[in-house]
C-alpha positions in Angstrom: 0.0 0.0 0.0 1.3 3.4 -1.0 1.7 5.9 1.8 0.4 9.4 1.0 3.2 11.0 3.0 6.1 9.7 0.9 8.1 12.4 -0.8 10.0 10.1 -3.2 8.5 7.2 -5.0 10.4 4.0 -5.7 10.2 1.8 -8.8 7.8 -0.5 -6.9 5.5 2.4 -6.1 5.5 3.6 -9.7 4.9 0.1 -11.0 1.9 -0.3 -8.6 0.4 3.1 -9.5 0.7 2.6 -13.3 0.2 -1.2 -13.3 3.4 -1.9 -15.2 6.4 -4.1 -14.6 9.2 -2.9 -12.4 11.6 -2.7 -15.3 9.3 -0.3 -17.1 8.9 1.7 -13.9 12.7 2.2 -13.7 12.7 3.4 -17.3 10.0 6.0 -16.4 11.9 7.1 -13.4 15.1 7.5 -15.5 13.1 9.7 -18.0 11.6 11.9 -15.3 14.9 12.2 -13.4 16.6 13.3 -16.7 13.9 16.1 -17.0 14.5 17.2 -13.4 18.2 17.1 -13.8 18.0 19.3 -16.9 16.1 21.8 -14.7 19.0 21.8 -12.2 17.1 19.7 -9.6 18.8 17.1 -7.4 17.8 13.6 -8.3 18.2 10.2 -6.6 18.8 7.2 -8.8 15.9 4.8 -8.6 13.5 7.3 -7.0 11.4 10.1 -8.3 9.7 13.1 -6.6 6.1 12.2 -5.9 4.7 15.6 -6.7 6.5 15.8 -10.1 5.4 12.3 -11.0 1.8 13.0 -10.2 1.9 16.3 -12.1 3.2 14.5 -15.2 0.3 12.1 -15.0 -2.5 14.6 -14.8 -3.8 16.2 -18.0 -2.9 19.9 -18.7 
């Protein structure tokens, strides 16, 4: 079960939320972290900021 208070999501969290395999979740995390790094943000390998992830999922 995913805790609402988590700041960073792991590959298992992303896989659960998107109903994809863990390897695909890692690929998504790498893509999002590359975007964040290009913006000058600090990134942690294998984890993604929860708020950024959720914002990317929601329609404009």
